[in-house]
C-alpha positions as CSV (number, residue, x, y, z in Angstrom):
1,M,38.8,142.0,174.5
2,K,35.0,142.8,174.3
3,R,34.5,139.7,172.1
4,V,36.3,137.5,174.6
5,G,34.1,138.8,177.4
6,L,30.9,138.2,175.3
7,L,32.0,134.8,174.3
8,L,32.8,133.9,177.9
9,A,29.3,135.2,179.0
10,L,27.6,133.1,176.3
11,L,29.6,130.0,177.3
12,V,28.7,130.4,181.0
13,C,25.0,130.9,180.2
14,G,25.0,127.9,177.7
15,C,26.5,125.6,180.4
16,A,23.9,126.5,183.1
17,P,21.7,123.5,184.0
18,S,18.2,123.5,182.7
19,S,15.5,124.2,185.3
20,R,13.3,121.6,183.7
21,S,14.2,118.0,183.5
22,A,12.5,115.1,181.9
23,L,10.0,113.3,184.2
24,S,9.3,109.7,183.4
25,I,5.7,108.6,184.0
26,R,4.6,105.0,184.3
27,L,0.9,104.3,184.7
28,L,0.1,101.3,186.9
29,P,-1.0,98.7,186.1
30,G,-1.1,99.8,182.4
31,P,-1.9,102.6,180.0
32,A,-5.6,101.9,179.5
33,L,-8.6,103.2,181.5
34,H,-12.4,103.1,181.0
35,V,-14.8,106.0,180.4
36,Q,-15.9,107.2,183.9
37,P,-16.6,110.5,185.6
38,S,-14.1,110.0,188.5
39,A,-11.2,107.8,187.3
40,E,-8.3,106.8,189.6
41,V,-4.9,105.7,188.5
42,V,-1.5,105.2,190.2
43,V,1.6,106.6,188.5
44,E,5.2,105.9,189.2
45,L,7.4,109.0,188.7
46,S,11.1,109.1,188.2
47,V,13.9,111.4,187.0
48,A,17.1,109.9,185.6
49,N,15.9,106.4,186.8
50,R,15.5,107.6,190.4
51,Q,12.1,107.6,192.1
52,L,10.6,111.0,192.6
53,A,9.7,111.0,196.3
54,A,8.5,113.9,198.5
55,A,7.6,116.1,195.6
56,D,4.8,118.6,195.1
57,V,2.9,117.1,192.1
58,S,0.1,118.3,189.9
59,A,-1.5,116.3,187.0
60,Q,-4.0,116.8,184.3
61,A,-5.4,114.7,181.4
62,D,-6.2,116.1,178.0
63,M,-7.9,114.4,175.1
64,R,-5.8,114.7,171.9
65,H,-8.8,116.0,169.9
66,P,-9.4,119.8,169.9
67,G,-12.3,121.2,171.9
68,M,-12.2,118.7,174.8
69,G,-11.8,119.9,178.3
70,T,-9.0,119.3,180.7
71,A,-9.4,116.8,183.6
72,V,-7.4,118.0,186.6
73,A,-6.4,115.2,189.1
74,T,-6.3,115.2,192.8
75,V,-2.8,113.9,193.7
76,T,-2.0,111.8,196.8
77,P,1.5,110.6,197.5
78,L,1.8,106.9,198.2
79,G,5.6,106.6,198.7
80,R,8.4,105.1,196.7
81,G,7.8,107.5,193.8
82,R,4.2,106.5,193.4
83,Y,1.2,108.8,193.4
84,R,-2.5,108.2,193.2
85,L,-4.3,110.5,190.7
86,S,-8.0,110.6,191.4
87,N,-11.1,112.5,190.3
88,L,-10.1,112.4,186.7
89,D,-13.2,113.1,184.5
90,L,-12.8,110.9,181.4
91,P,-16.1,111.3,179.5
92,M,-15.0,109.9,176.1
93,A,-13.1,106.9,174.8
94,G,-10.0,107.7,172.8
95,D,-6.4,108.8,173.1
96,W,-5.5,111.0,176.0
97,V,-2.3,112.6,177.3
98,L,-1.4,112.8,181.0
99,S,0.7,115.8,181.8
100,V,2.5,115.9,185.2
101,K,4.5,118.7,186.8
102,A,6.5,118.2,190.0
103,S,8.8,120.2,192.2
104,T,11.2,118.7,194.7
105,Q,13.7,120.7,196.7
106,G,12.9,123.7,194.4
107,H,13.7,121.9,191.2
108,P,10.8,121.7,188.7
109,V,10.4,118.7,186.4
110,S,7.6,117.8,183.9
111,G,6.6,115.1,181.6
112,A,3.8,113.5,179.7
113,A,2.5,110.0,179.0
114,A,-0.1,108.8,176.4
115,F,-2.9,106.5,177.5
116,S,-6.1,105.2,176.1
117,V,-9.6,105.4,177.5
118,L,-11.8,102.5,176.5
119,P,-15.6,102.4,176.3
């Protein structure tokens, strides 16, 4: 009887929905920027092919090479799942990763997108 209870508890816990979902990030107009101290980019965010509107969003960019700092963005909602990320300090050309975290109606989501910084 104890085994059945334990099995049932594990089954219920295993079926609980994840608190983190995959966030799709699309950089507009494309995934390339130029070296600059205060870059600005517009991103389109979606979860399960639905635009992520009215969300609390934070974003940062990190260079893939160790030892580089993190560029934290100022996020401004534009509507229709689009957000302007500004004040991104991109001091070096190379491969970068944009990490975005969002929360809408208490449900956290996160995702990442690769982009290039050109000289």
